[in-house]
N, CA, C and O atoms as CSV, one atom per row, in Angstrom:
chain,resi,resn,atom,element,x,y,z
A,1,MET,N,N,-25.743,14.504,14.621
A,1,MET,CA,C,-25.541,13.762,15.917
A,1,MET,C,C,-25.497,12.547,15.007
A,1,MET,O,O,-25.949,11.595,15.644
A,2,ASP,N,N,-25.137,12.182,13.773
A,2,ASP,CA,C,-24.618,11.052,13.098
A,2,ASP,C,C,-22.837,11.073,13.477
A,2,ASP,O,O,-21.976,11.946,13.372
A,3,THR,N,N,-22.823,9.512,14.002
A,3,THR,CA,C,-21.715,9.443,14.394
A,3,THR,C,C,-20.391,8.740,13.628
A,3,THR,O,O,-19.432,8.065,14.002
A,4,SER,N,N,-20.851,9.249,12.415
A,4,SER,CA,C,-19.655,9.240,11.444
A,4,SER,C,C,-20.002,10.157,10.506
A,4,SER,O,O,-19.988,9.920,9.298
A,5,TRP,N,N,-20.449,11.637,11.204
A,5,TRP,CA,C,-20.361,12.658,10.928
A,5,TRP,C,C,-19.075,12.895,10.333
A,5,TRP,O,O,-19.098,12.919,9.103
A,6,SER,N,N,-17.865,13.092,10.927
A,6,SER,CA,C,-16.623,12.954,11.081
A,6,SER,C,C,-15.532,11.676,9.924
A,6,SER,O,O,-14.327,11.663,9.670
A,7,GLU,N,N,-16.139,11.192,9.694
A,7,GLU,CA,C,-14.798,10.040,9.380
A,7,GLU,C,C,-14.803,9.709,8.188
A,7,GLU,O,O,-14.376,8.641,7.748
A,8,THR,N,N,-15.646,11.253,7.108
A,8,THR,CA,C,-15.128,10.641,5.793
A,8,THR,C,C,-15.332,12.427,5.028
A,8,THR,O,O,-15.731,13.496,5.490
A,9,GLY,N,N,-14.858,12.019,3.783
A,9,GLY,CA,C,-14.602,14.138,2.902
A,9,GLY,C,C,-13.630,14.531,3.816
A,9,GLY,O,O,-12.663,13.995,4.358
A,10,ASP,N,N,-14.446,16.190,3.838
A,10,ASP,CA,C,-14.037,16.961,4.276
A,10,ASP,C,C,-13.146,16.851,5.474
A,10,ASP,O,O,-11.945,17.013,5.689
A,11,ARG,N,N,-14.661,16.365,6.469
A,11,ARG,CA,C,-14.547,15.977,8.386
A,11,ARG,C,C,-13.263,15.372,8.382
A,11,ARG,O,O,-12.215,15.663,8.958
A,12,TYR,N,N,-13.560,14.540,7.666
A,12,TYR,CA,C,-11.960,13.743,8.109
A,12,TYR,C,C,-10.792,14.166,8.440
A,12,TYR,O,O,-10.034,13.849,9.358
A,13,MET,N,N,-10.702,15.092,7.404
A,13,MET,CA,C,-8.774,15.844,6.972
A,13,MET,C,C,-8.831,16.625,8.438
A,13,MET,O,O,-8.064,16.522,9.396
A,14,LEU,N,N,-10.327,17.654,8.222
A,14,LEU,CA,C,-10.637,18.198,9.229
A,14,LEU,C,C,-10.098,17.541,10.961
A,14,LEU,O,O,-9.709,18.423,11.727
A,15,LYS,N,N,-10.092,16.613,11.307
A,15,LYS,CA,C,-10.102,16.185,11.711
A,15,LYS,C,C,-8.851,15.215,11.923
A,15,LYS,O,O,-8.537,14.598,12.941
A,16,LEU,N,N,-8.305,15.249,10.835
A,16,LEU,CA,C,-6.921,15.119,11.046
A,16,LEU,C,C,-5.917,16.009,11.020
A,16,LEU,O,O,-4.782,15.712,11.393
A,17,PHE,N,N,-6.223,17.088,10.612
A,17,PHE,CA,C,-5.839,18.219,11.058
A,17,PHE,C,C,-5.497,18.993,11.965
A,17,PHE,O,O,-4.640,19.877,11.975
A,18,ARG,N,N,-6.840,18.309,13.451
A,18,ARG,CA,C,-6.911,18.593,14.531
A,18,ARG,C,C,-5.733,18.177,14.894
A,18,ARG,O,O,-4.692,18.828,14.980
A,19,ASP,N,N,-5.965,16.832,15.151
A,19,ASP,CA,C,-5.001,15.959,15.713
A,19,ASP,C,C,-3.435,16.368,15.346
A,19,ASP,O,O,-2.620,16.465,16.264
A,20,TYR,N,N,-3.214,16.502,14.567
A,20,TYR,CA,C,-1.897,17.196,13.850
A,20,TYR,C,C,-1.711,18.368,15.229
A,20,TYR,O,O,-1.156,18.202,16.315
A,21,VAL,N,N,-2.560,19.813,14.551
A,21,VAL,CA,C,-2.457,20.993,15.568
A,21,VAL,C,C,-2.333,20.410,16.379
A,21,VAL,O,O,-1.382,19.710,16.032
A,22,PHE,N,N,-2.945,19.724,18.584
A,22,PHE,CA,C,-3.357,19.258,19.166
A,22,PHE,C,C,-3.283,18.280,19.842
A,22,PHE,O,O,-3.691,18.018,20.973
A,23,HIS,N,N,-2.693,17.687,19.042
A,23,HIS,CA,C,-1.851,16.010,19.313
A,23,HIS,C,C,-1.022,15.550,19.588
A,23,HIS,O,O,-0.927,14.529,20.269
A,24,GLN,N,N,-0.200,16.184,19.128
A,24,GLN,CA,C,1.493,15.752,19.222
A,24,GLN,C,C,1.549,15.180,19.890
A,24,GLN,O,O,0.606,14.920,20.638
A,25,VAL,N,N,3.029,14.535,19.992
A,25,VAL,CA,C,3.585,13.987,21.103
A,25,VAL,C,C,4.962,13.438,20.953
A,25,VAL,O,O,5.246,12.963,19.854
A,26,THR,N,N,6.082,13.433,22.130
A,26,THR,CA,C,6.461,13.188,21.727
A,26,THR,C,C,7.232,11.625,21.221
A,26,THR,O,O,6.513,10.654,20.988
A,27,ASP,N,N,8.753,11.541,21.094
A,27,ASP,CA,C,9.746,10.563,21.219
A,27,ASP,C,C,8.299,9.187,21.585
A,27,ASP,O,O,7.494,8.443,21.024
A,28,ASP,N,N,8.702,9.539,22.660
A,28,ASP,CA,C,8.397,8.153,23.921
A,28,ASP,C,C,6.884,8.273,23.783
A,28,ASP,O,O,6.143,7.483,24.368
A,29,GLY,N,N,6.638,8.795,23.375
A,29,GLY,CA,C,4.867,9.105,23.349
A,29,GLY,C,C,3.772,9.850,23.857
A,29,GLY,O,O,2.586,9.974,23.554
A,30,ARG,N,N,4.845,10.496,25.079
A,30,ARG,CA,C,3.741,12.034,26.188
A,30,ARG,C,C,3.603,12.204,25.349
A,30,ARG,O,O,4.179,11.841,24.324
A,31,PRO,N,N,2.294,13.185,25.650
A,31,PRO,CA,C,1.264,14.931,25.134
A,31,PRO,C,C,2.988,15.892,24.909
A,31,PRO,O,O,4.050,15.963,25.526
A,32,TRP,N,N,2.555,16.319,23.998
A,32,TRP,CA,C,3.523,17.883,23.637
A,32,TRP,C,C,2.790,18.861,23.312
A,32,TRP,O,O,2.465,18.898,22.126
A,33,LEU,N,N,2.512,19.472,23.817
A,33,LEU,CA,C,2.089,20.989,22.863
A,33,LEU,C,C,2.729,21.930,22.915
A,33,LEU,O,O,3.099,22.465,23.960
A,34,ASP,N,N,3.001,22.341,21.663
A,34,ASP,CA,C,3.992,23.260,21.029
A,34,ASP,C,C,3.313,25.047,20.942
A,34,ASP,O,O,3.733,25.763,20.033
A,35,LEU,N,N,2.756,25.351,21.486
A,35,LEU,CA,C,1.915,27.549,20.981
A,35,LEU,C,C,2.707,27.782,20.163
A,35,LEU,O,O,2.200,28.701,19.520
A,36,GLY,N,N,3.766,27.525,19.690
A,36,GLY,CA,C,4.398,28.310,18.184
A,36,GLY,C,C,3.805,27.589,17.182
A,36,GLY,O,O,3.153,28.068,16.254
A,37,HIS,N,N,4.107,26.084,17.439
A,37,HIS,CA,C,3.104,24.976,16.132
A,37,HIS,C,C,1.995,25.311,15.885
A,37,HIS,O,O,1.748,25.654,14.728
A,38,VAL,N,N,0.788,25.329,17.044
A,38,VAL,CA,C,-0.537,25.853,17.013
A,38,VAL,C,C,-0.603,26.836,16.163
A,38,VAL,O,O,-1.080,26.861,15.028
A,39,ILE,N,N,-0.154,27.551,16.710
A,39,ILE,CA,C,-0.299,29.566,16.167
A,39,ILE,C,C,0.216,29.568,14.396
A,39,ILE,O,O,-0.617,29.772,13.513
A,40,SER,N,N,1.887,29.276,14.046
A,40,SER,CA,C,1.198,29.238,13.308
A,40,SER,C,C,0.762,28.633,12.405
A,40,SER,O,O,0.783,29.314,11.380
A,41,VAL,N,N,0.031,26.841,12.155
A,41,VAL,CA,C,-0.550,26.568,11.572
A,41,VAL,C,C,-2.123,26.872,11.423
A,41,VAL,O,O,-2.742,26.468,10.438
A,42,LEU,N,N,-2.638,27.490,12.291
A,42,LEU,CA,C,-3.834,27.977,12.713
A,42,LEU,C,C,-3.090,29.113,11.551
A,42,LEU,O,O,-3.607,28.866,10.461
A,43,ASN,N,N,-2.334,29.958,11.447
A,43,ASN,CA,C,-2.298,31.433,10.862
A,43,ASN,C,C,-2.103,31.206,9.179
A,43,ASN,O,O,-2.522,31.956,8.297
A,44,LYS,N,N,-1.555,30.300,9.060
A,44,LYS,CA,C,-1.907,29.124,7.554
A,44,LYS,C,C,-2.673,29.005,7.187
A,44,LYS,O,O,-2.920,29.632,6.158
A,45,LEU,N,N,-3.802,27.963,7.831
A,45,LEU,CA,C,-5.095,28.147,7.484
A,45,LEU,C,C,-5.912,28.959,7.453
A,45,LEU,O,O,-6.788,29.048,6.593
A,46,ASP,N,N,-5.709,29.863,8.630
A,46,ASP,CA,C,-6.887,31.510,8.283
A,46,ASP,C,C,-6.169,31.560,6.791
A,46,ASP,O,O,-6.814,31.039,5.881
A,47,ALA,N,N,-5.131,32.033,6.528
A,47,ALA,CA,C,-5.061,32.921,5.510
A,47,ALA,C,C,-5.089,31.851,4.039
A,47,ALA,O,O,-5.079,32.495,2.990
A,48,GLY,N,N,-5.112,30.751,3.926
A,48,GLY,CA,C,-5.002,29.666,2.895
A,48,GLY,C,C,-3.750,29.925,2.784
A,48,GLY,O,O,-3.738,30.965,2.125
A,49,SER,N,N,-3.104,29.752,2.921
A,49,SER,CA,C,-1.640,29.654,2.835
A,49,SER,C,C,-2.330,28.251,1.468
A,49,SER,O,O,-3.415,27.674,1.402
A,50,PRO,N,N,-0.919,28.164,0.485
A,50,PRO,CA,C,-0.868,27.291,-0.744
A,50,PRO,C,C,0.470,25.731,-0.677
A,50,PRO,O,O,0.818,24.855,-1.469
A,51,ASP,N,N,0.898,26.199,1.014
A,51,ASP,CA,C,2.020,25.440,1.235
A,51,ASP,C,C,0.650,23.816,2.221
A,51,ASP,O,O,-0.382,23.737,2.887
A,52,LYS,N,N,2.012,22.696,1.424
A,52,LYS,CA,C,1.665,21.296,1.893
A,52,LYS,C,C,1.429,21.215,2.898
A,52,LYS,O,O,1.945,22.231,3.363
A,53,ILE,N,N,0.690,20.377,4.192
A,53,ILE,CA,C,0.579,19.789,4.987
A,53,ILE,C,C,0.633,18.351,4.771
A,53,ILE,O,O,0.074,18.006,3.730
A,54,CYS,N,N,1.413,16.933,5.819
A,54,CYS,CA,C,0.754,15.852,5.545
A,54,CYS,C,C,0.057,15.427,6.643
A,54,CYS,O,O,0.584,15.582,7.744
A,55,LEU,N,N,-0.761,15.045,6.581
A,55,LEU,CA,C,-1.617,14.464,7.741
A,55,LEU,C,C,-1.793,12.980,7.907
A,55,LEU,O,O,-1.814,12.224,6.937
A,56,MET,N,N,-1.937,12.517,9.329
A,56,MET,CA,C,-2.108,11.166,9.164
A,56,MET,C,C,-2.505,10.883,10.386
A,56,MET,O,O,-2.279,11.545,11.398
A,57,SER,N,N,-3.506,9.223,10.233
A,57,SER,CA,C,-4.018,8.920,10.947
A,57,SER,C,C,-3.366,8.793,12.096
A,57,SER,O,O,-2.273,9.346,12.220
A,58,HIS,N,N,-3.836,8.159,12.977
A,58,HIS,CA,C,-3.761,7.647,14.721
A,58,HIS,C,C,-2.747,6.687,14.212
A,58,HIS,O,O,-1.559,7.008,14.195
A,59,ASP,N,N,-3.250,5.255,13.700
A,59,ASP,CA,C,-2.804,4.352,13.398
A,59,ASP,C,C,-2.268,3.637,11.966
A,59,ASP,O,O,-2.298,2.554,11.381
A,60,GLU,N,N,-1.599,5.428,11.773
A,60,GLU,CA,C,-1.135,5.527,10.364
A,60,GLU,C,C,-1.346,4.787,9.090
A,60,GLU,O,O,-0.713,4.733,8.036
A,61,GLN,N,N,-2.149,4.382,9.409
A,61,GLN,CA,C,-2.514,3.645,8.172
A,61,GLN,C,C,-3.495,4.898,6.984
A,61,GLN,O,O,-3.860,4.362,5.938
A,62,ASN,N,N,-3.809,6.142,7.114
A,62,ASN,CA,C,-3.853,6.751,6.390
A,62,ASN,C,C,-3.144,8.187,6.476
A,62,ASN,O,O,-3.036,9.135,7.254
A,63,ILE,N,N,-2.813,7.857,5.469
A,63,ILE,CA,C,-1.805,9.867,5.224
A,63,ILE,C,C,-2.321,9.701,4.297
A,63,ILE,O,O,-2.379,8.723,3.551
A,64,LEU,N,N,-3.223,11.735,4.229
A,64,LEU,CA,C,-3.522,12.532,3.397
A,64,LEU,C,C,-2.414,13.799,3.110
A,64,LEU,O,O,-2.180,14.640,3.978
A,65,MET,N,N,-1.769,13.814,1.770
A,65,MET,CA,C,-1.148,15.598,1.351
A,65,MET,C,C,-2.033,16.846,0.593
A,65,MET,O,O,-2.526,16.973,-0.528
A,66,THR,N,N,-1.968,17.666,1.774
A,66,THR,CA,C,-3.013,18.930,0.794
A,66,THR,C,C,-1.994,20.263,1.219
A,66,THR,O,O,-0.840,20.154,1.631
A,67,SER,N,N,-2.662,21.396,1.027
A,67,SER,CA,C,-2.348,22.324,1.631
A,67,SER,C,C,-3.765,22.836,2.338
A,67,SER,O,O,-4.965,22.568,2.269
A,68,TYR,N,N,-2.732,23.895,3.183
A,68,TYR,CA,C,-3.691,24.241,3.911
A,68,TYR,C,C,-4.801,25.491,3.712
A,68,TYR,O,O,-5.416,26.110,4.580
A,69,ALA,N,N,-4.843,25.696,1.573
A,69,ALA,CA,C,-5.695,26.036,1.707
A,69,ALA,C,C,-7.281,25.298,1.559
A,69,ALA,O,O,-8.448,25.615,1.785
A,70,GLU,N,N,-6.483,24.062,1.009
A,70,GLU,CA,C,-8.304,23.070,0.475
A,70,GLU,C,C,-8.231,23.240,1.512
A,70,GLU,O,O,-8.658,24.375,1.723
A,71,LEU,N,N,-7.707,22.446,3.038
A,71,LEU,CA,C,-8.086,22.667,4.504
A,71,LEU,C,C,-9.184,23.413,4.827
A,71,LEU,O,O,-10.189,22.984,5.394
A,72,LYS,N,N,-8.903,25.003,4.310
A,72,LYS,CA,C,-9.958,26.296,4.025
A,72,LYS,C,C,-10.982,25.870,4.099
A,72,LYS,O,O,-11.769,25.737,5.035
A,73,ARG,N,N,-11.012,25.601,2.944
A,73,ARG,CA,C,-12.448,24.843,2.133
A,73,ARG,C,C,-13.016,24.259,2.424
A,73,ARG,O,O,-14.239,24.381,2.354
A,74,CYS,N,N,-12.211,23.019,3.059
A,74,CYS,CA,C,-12.930,22.233,4.241
A,74,CYS,C,C,-13.517,23.036,5.044
A,74,CYS,O,O,-14.723,23.257,4.938
A,75,PHE,N,N,-12.963,23.449,5.724
A,75,PHE,CA,C,-13.261,23.973,7.099
A,75,PHE,C,C,-14.676,24.327,6.612
A,75,PHE,O,O,-15.729,23.690,6.576
A,76,GLU,N,N,-14.228,25.901,6.156
A,76,GLU,CA,C,-15.758,26.610,5.465
A,76,GLU,C,C,-17.099,25.729,4.673
A,76,GLU,O,O,-18.264,26.127,4.682
A,77,ARG,N,N,-16.733,24.776,4.173
A,77,ARG,CA,C,-18.040,23.561,3.737
A,77,ARG,C,C,-18.735,23.250,5.070
A,77,ARG,O,O,-19.861,23.632,5.387
A,78,SER,N,N,-18.038,22.627,5.680
A,78,SER,CA,C,-18.300,21.600,6.612
A,78,SER,C,C,-19.086,22.790,7.530
A,78,SER,O,O,-20.294,22.673,7.736
A,79,PHE,N,N,-18.308,23.965,8.078
A,79,PHE,CA,C,-18.936,25.363,8.759
A,79,PHE,C,C,-20.802,25.099,8.363
A,79,PHE,O,O,-21.803,24.862,9.040
A,80,GLY,N,N,-20.523,25.294,6.975
A,80,GLY,CA,C,-21.798,25.746,6.599
A,80,GLY,C,C,-23.059,24.793,6.739
A,80,GLY,O,O,-24.277,24.880,6.897
A,81,GLU,N,N,-22.088,23.850,6.592
A,81,GLU,CA,C,-22.740,22.277,6.628
A,81,GLU,C,C,-23.756,22.693,7.781
A,81,GLU,O,O,-24.869,23.116,7.468
A,82,LEU,N,N,-23.302,22.551,9.376
A,82,LEU,CA,C,-23.865,23.003,9.799
A,82,LEU,C,C,-24.233,24.004,10.351
A,82,LEU,O,O,-25.054,23.821,11.249
A,83,LEU,N,N,-23.871,25.220,10.114
A,83,LEU,CA,C,-24.709,26.165,9.792
A,83,LEU,C,C,-26.728,26.017,9.916
A,83,LEU,O,O,-27.739,26.225,10.588
A,84,GLN,N,N,-25.952,25.325,8.251
A,84,GLN,CA,C,-27.776,25.047,7.407
A,84,GLN,C,C,-28.762,23.827,8.447
A,84,GLN,O,O,-29.989,23.865,8.546
A,85,ALA,N,N,-27.980,22.950,9.039
A,85,ALA,CA,C,-28.602,22.073,9.790
A,85,ALA,C,C,-29.252,22.354,11.378
A,85,ALA,O,O,-30.219,21.934,12.013
A,86,ALA,N,N,-28.003,23.423,11.640
A,86,ALA,CA,C,-29.049,23.518,12.766
A,86,ALA,C,C,-30.108,24.790,12.746
A,86,ALA,O,O,-30.900,24.962,13.672
A,87,SER,N,N,-30.032,25.772,11.454
A,87,SER,CA,C,-30.836,26.433,11.070
A,87,SER,C,C,-32.498,25.616,10.742
A,87,SER,O,O,-33.627,25.808,11.193
A,88,SER,N,N,-31.925,24.678,9.754
A,88,SER,CA,C,-33.072,23.654,9.652
A,88,SER,C,C,-33.874,23.078,11.092
A,88,SER,O,O,-35.068,23.368,11.172
A,89,HIS,N,N,-33.347,22.387,12.068
A,89,HIS,CA,C,-33.274,22.460,13.361
A,89,HIS,C,C,-34.320,23.143,14.453
A,89,HIS,O,O,-35.087,22.628,15.266
A,90,LYS,N,N,-34.033,24.480,14.133
A,90,LYS,CA,C,-34.442,25.727,14.568
A,90,LYS,C,C,-35.482,26.067,14.082
A,90,LYS,O,O,-35.997,27.083,14.547
A,91,SER,N,N,-36.231,25.283,12.876
A,91,SER,CA,C,-37.112,26.039,12.198
A,91,SER,C,C,-38.377,25.271,12.159
A,91,SER,O,O,-39.509,25.752,12.197
A,92,ASN,N,N,-37.920,23.516,12.045
A,92,ASN,CA,C,-38.524,22.580,12.793
A,92,ASN,C,C,-38.936,22.577,13.937
A,92,ASN,O,O,-40.155,22.401,13.949
A,93,ILE,N,N,-38.510,22.687,14.903
A,93,ILE,CA,C,-38.808,23.262,16.135
A,93,ILE,C,C,-39.913,24.093,16.645
A,93,ILE,O,O,-40.687,23.733,17.532
A,94,SER,N,N,-39.936,25.047,16.129
A,94,SER,CA,C,-40.715,26.860,15.810
A,94,SER,C,C,-41.852,26.116,15.343
A,94,SER,O,O,-42.748,26.029,16.183
A,95,ALA,N,N,-41.997,25.743,14.608
A,95,ALA,CA,C,-43.769,25.268,13.546
A,95,ALA,C,C,-43.929,24.389,14.081
A,95,ALA,O,O,-44.906,23.683,13.832
């Protein structure tokens, strides 16, 4: 429930990746969704490809160069943190 949870470290990279995958726009600023792009990059993420990817924030002030393999590690760590937090929350409720 921390509002800054997605603004640091692994989670920030994943946020930028989400925008790269699902929030593409045309040159004139209209939303654009290319399912070929979505499938291609999600397959690379799933495979942990060493291919490089350039991620940019909406304001274009932050640019990160990383690999799909690193993004996969970020995803797995962040997912593990969520599972651990959910497990802790569940055990606190049952106690």
